[in-house]
N, C-alpha and C positions, 0 to 999 in steps of 0.2 A: 512578521516584521522584518526578520533576517532576508526574507525573499524580496520585500519591498526595498530595502537598502541595497541588495544586489542589482535589482532592476534599476535603480537610480543611476548606476554608472553604466547602463547599456544605452542611455539616452545622451547622445553627444552634447547637446546644449545644457542639460541638467548636470551632467558630469563636470563640464567646464564651470558652471556656477558654483558647484559645490567645492571644487579643488581652489577656485578663486577665493571663496570665502575663507577655507582653512588657510590658505597663504596669508591672507590679510591678517587672520587672528594670530598666525605665527609671527608676523612682523610686529604686531602690537605687543605680543609677549616678550619679544627680544627687546624692544624699547623699554618695557618696565624694568629692565636690569641695567640701563645706562645711567650712572650716576650723574648728579648735578655737580660742578666743579665747586670746591670750597666747602663741602660738607663732610663732616666726620660720620660716616655711614653706620659704623658699629655702635657708636654711642646713641645715635638717633634710634637704631632698631632695639637698643636697651630700654630707652625711654617708652617706645610704644609697646614693648613686651611687658612693662609694669602696668601700663594703663589698660592693657587687655585683659589683665587678671581681674579687673574690677567688672561687675556685672553691667553689661550695656556699653561700657567704654566712655568715650568722650565724642564730641562732635568730629574731632580729627580721626577717631576710630572708624566712624561711618565713612569719612573721606577715603580712608585706607581700604576699607572693604570695596568700595566702588572702583577704587584704582588697581585693585588686585594685588595689594601690597606694595604698590610702588610709593605710597606716601611715607611708609616707615623707613624707607631708605632714600627718600626725596630724590627720586629719579627724574629724568626729564619728563615722564608721564606722571608726575606726583599729583597734579590736579585731577587727572583722569578726565571723564567726561561729564563731571558735576557741573561745570560752568555752562555747558550746553543744555543740561537738563533744566537748570535754573532759568536760563534765558527762555527756553521754550515754555516753561510754566508761566514765567512773567508775560510772555507775548499772548498766551491763551487768557490770562486774566484781564490783560488790557484790551483784547478784542472783545470782551464781554462788557467793557465799561466805556470804551472810546468808540463813538460811533463810525469814525472814519475807518478805523481798523476792522471794525464789524463788517462794514460795507465792502472793504478791501478783500476780507476773507471769503466773500461770496462771489467775487468776480472770477472769471476764469483764469486770468493771469495774475490775480491778486495773490494767490497762494505762494507763487514764486517770490514776490516782494516780501511776503510774511517770513518766508525761509531765509531771504537775504538779510532781513532785519534780526533774525535769530542768530545768524552768524555774526553780525557786528555786535550784538549784545554778548555773545560767547567771548569774543575778544576782549570787550570792555570788562566783563566780570572776571576772565582769567587774569588781566593785568592788575585790577584791584585786589584780587585774593592773593595773587603771587607777591605783591608789595607788601601787604600786611604780614604774610608768611615769612618774608625776608627779615622783617622787623622781629617777628616772634622768635626766629631761629637764633638771633644774635644775643638774646638775653639768656644766661645760664639759669636764672631763677625759675623760668618756665619749664626747665628740664631737670629739676632735682638737683641743681648744681653742675650739671654736665656742660662743657664747653663744646657746642655743636659746630660753630663756625670759627675757623682758625684765623681768618683775616677779615673781621667785620668792617663795614663801612658802604658808602654809597656805591662803590665800584661792584661790591658784592650783591647789593640790592637790586642795581640796575641789570646785572648779568643774570640773576635769578629770576626777575621778571621776564626778560627776553626768552630764557630757556624754558620756563614753565608755559609762558603763554604760547610759544611756538609749538610745544609738545602737544598742549590741548588742541591747537588749530590742526596739527597733524592727525591727532585722533579723530577729530571731526571730519576730515577729509576722507580717513580711511573707512569711517561709517558710511558716508555718503557713497563711497565706491562700491561697498558690499550691498547697499540697498539698490544701486542702479545696475551692477554687473554680476553680483552674487545671489544668494538665496536668503530670504528673511530680512528683518529690519537690521540695518548695520549697527546703528547706536545700541540697540538692545542686545545684539549679539556680543558687542565688545563689553558692555556692562556684565553680561552673563559670563564671558570668558575670564573676566577678572574675579568674580565670585568663585567660579568653579576652580580657579587655580588656588584657592585657599583650602580646598578639600584635602589634599595630601597632607598639608599640616595639621588639619583636624584629626585625620585618621592617625597620624604618627603620635599626636597626644593621646588618643585613645588607646593605642597600642602600648604606650609607655605606662598608662594607667592599669592596663591588664597585666603587664609584666610586673609591675610593683604590687600587685594584688590589691589595689584600691577599688577594683571593680570586679564583682563575681560573675558567674556565669548567668545567674538569674537576672542580675541587672543588665547584662548585655543583652539578654533575650527581650527584656521589657523596652529596652532602647530600640532595638530592631523593629518590634511590632508597633511601638509608637510612631516611629519614623515612617513606616509604611502607611500607617493610618492617617498621619498628618498629610502626607503627600496626596493620598486618595482623596481626602477631604478638600485640599486646595484645588485639585483638578475639578472636583465636583462642583465647587462654588464658582471657580473660574469659568467653567463652561455653562453654568446655570443661567438660564434666561427664561423670561416670560414671553411666550409667543402670542401676539395680539393679531386675530384674524382680520384681514383687509380684503375688501372686494372692490374691484375696479368696474365702473359702469362701462357699458359698450358705446363706442363712438364710431359713426359712420362718416368716413372721409372719401368722397368719390364713390367708387365702387367696392372699397374694401371696408372691412369692419375691424375696429382696433379695440383692445381692452376685454373686459367681460371675465378676466380670470380671477382666481381667488389665491391669495398668497398671505404671508403673515409678517409682522413687524416684530423682530427679536429685541426685547428689552433686557439687557443684562443685569444679573443680580449685584455683580460687583462692577458697576459701570466705571468707578474711579480708578480701579486698578490698584497700584501700589503707592499712588501719589498721597493718600492721606497719611500713611505711615511715615513717608519721608517728611511732610510737613510737621507732624506732631513730634518726630525725632528732633528735628531741627529747633523746635520752639522749646520742648522741654529740657534738652541737654544745653541750651544757651546759657542759662544761670550757672552751670557747673563749669562750663568753659570759661566764662567771664571770671568766675571766682578764682580760677587758676592763674589768671592775668592780673586782675585788680584785687589787691588786698583790702577788702571791705567787709566788715562783720555782717552787715545785713544781707549782702549778696551770698556770703558763705552760709548763713543760716538758711536762706531760700534754697541753695544748692544742697544742703544736708537734707531738707525735706523732700527734695526732688531726686533723691539718690535711688538707683535702680535697686529693687527688692523691698522698698519702703511701700507700706500700704497706701499712703497718700499719693506716691509716685505712679502705683498702679491705677489708681482711680482716675488721676489727671490724664495720664497718658492714654488710657481707654476712651475717656470722654472727648479728648481732642481728636482722636482717630475717627470716632463716630461724627463729630462736628464737621471735620474736614471731608468725610466721605459724602455727606449731604451737600456741603458747600461746593465741592469740585464736581459732583454730579449735576447740581443746578447749572453750573457753568457750561459744561460740555453737552448737555441735553436740554435743548429748548423746546418744550412742548408746543409752543405757539407756532414756531418755524415748521416743525414737523407736521402739524395739523393743516397749516397753510399749503405746504408742498403736497400733501395728500389731496386737498380739495382742488388744487391747481390742475392735477392729472386725473381727476375724476375718481379718486379713492375715498372710501369710506368704511367704517367700522360697523358691521351689522348691529342695529339697534341704538347707534349713537349718531346724532345729527352732525354733519360736517361743520367745521369752523370751531368757535369757541367751546361748545360742549365736547368735542373731541380732544381739544387741548387741556380742558379741566379733567377728562377721563385719563388721559396720559399722565398728568401730574399726580392724580389720585393713585394710579398704579405704581409710578416710580417712588413716591413717598413710602409706600409700603414695602416694596421688594428691596429697597435700598437699606432698610433697617436690619434684616438678617445679614446681608452682605457686610454692613458696617460692623455689626457685633462680632462676625466671624473674623474680619480684619483685626480687631481689637484683641480677639482671643490668641490669633496667630502671633500678634506683635509681642504680647507679654508671654508666650510659651517658652522661649529660651530662657527667660529669668526664672520662670517656675521650674523648668527641668533642671537647670544648673543648681538651684537651691535644693531640690528633692533628691536628685541623684548624686550630688556632690561632684560634678564634673566641670571642667573649664567651660567658659562662656564660648570660646571658639568652637568646641565640639557641640554644646547646646544650641548654638545658632543655626544648625541645620535641622532642627526639630520645628522650626517656624522663623518668623520675623521676615525682613525685607528680602534677604537673599533668596530664601527658599520661594517666595511669591515670584520674584523675577525669573528665577530658573524655570519654574513650572510654567509660567505665562509664555516666556520666549521660546521654550521647547515646543509647546503646543502650537504657537503660531508658525514656527519654522517647519514643523511636521505637516501642517496643513498646506503650506505652500508647496513642499515637496510632493505631497499627495495630489495636489491639484495637477502638476505637471505629469505624474504618473497616470492618473485618470484620463487626462487629455489624450494620451498616447496609447490608451487601451491596456494598461498595466493595472494590477491590483494595487490598492493603497495599503497604509499599514494596518488597517482593521478590515477584516473581511465582512462583507455585507450579507446578511442572511436573506433567503428567499422564502416567500410564502407560497406554497404550492396548494392548489385547489384540488378537490376530489374529483376523481374520474366518474 
């Protein structure tokens, strides 16, 4: 692996892409420390420190994780890339519902328009979110009596909207530059950089617990073994796929023969990725967030039942993840379209007739392989709560034993390594993993 990393810098084009990506990530991390004017940063950080001690935190805690800690200080990158993620998900859902967008997404130049619509949606969502955040910041009741804004009013609200929306737009531009001129998916790498930036804080918390003798050596060994096992399981499920054999018929065009080869169609076990957890977190934490804003006894009782660590919370949270895993898989994978495209190019599955029977076969397979992937997502999502309660460690430390952050880090790292490895193999260098050879007998 170290040899592969060294070879990456021997290829001029790949070296340029890697250095460009690192430079963009550096710019993003610098911007995460530029404060928004009119905010008392230490008091806001104190408030987020208090809510982070509760298992699972709040909706603002999730936003803080995706922004790499920028939300707790309300810097210019406080919204992070969450508006872009929300806009992308909304566009994907609309493409499955609105025929015009569905047709547009299948056209050669239609994807560019979809991307442009996503940018417009990002700006609109960022403006709306920043407007309500400015209102939220002005009320001390939301911050346990702390006065966060020194000079509240419409001037502060307008300036906060402009600042946070511009910051989100700049992050979106940085991500697109990495995708175009760097290595890996720019938006995903920016999210990963924000999550990874929280690791030193978690390590410091763990170190303080060891110094204070709140964690013994045996517990530390258990934590290390569990972390290695969870990461290995995440990689196994993330890479897991069901390979459907596909045979293409021979076609004679002029004097040349096309097709006739055998290949396979990979169906991923975790087709939905981390999206079901994000959906489930947003819904299940919504009553708790609203309860902190609206003093209503009914909402507060609902929020109490949906408190992290409660049995009802765990059941509802896991059920929502499984539900959204099937829902998002049904949106992103259309068996009818896949079967029609295979039939169009002369492909068929041995033993299955082309057309409708093939689509029904794909639906049969996806329904069954999605279940273990969805259950695994549910287990990984509730793992930090269970580890935090079992080992008596802060949630910030336990969050690296599972949850959204770990899934994103592993998925993005695997995707980036694949892209680097493709550049290496194309120039006759060895990749990160050595390929074994089967030698026949003499």
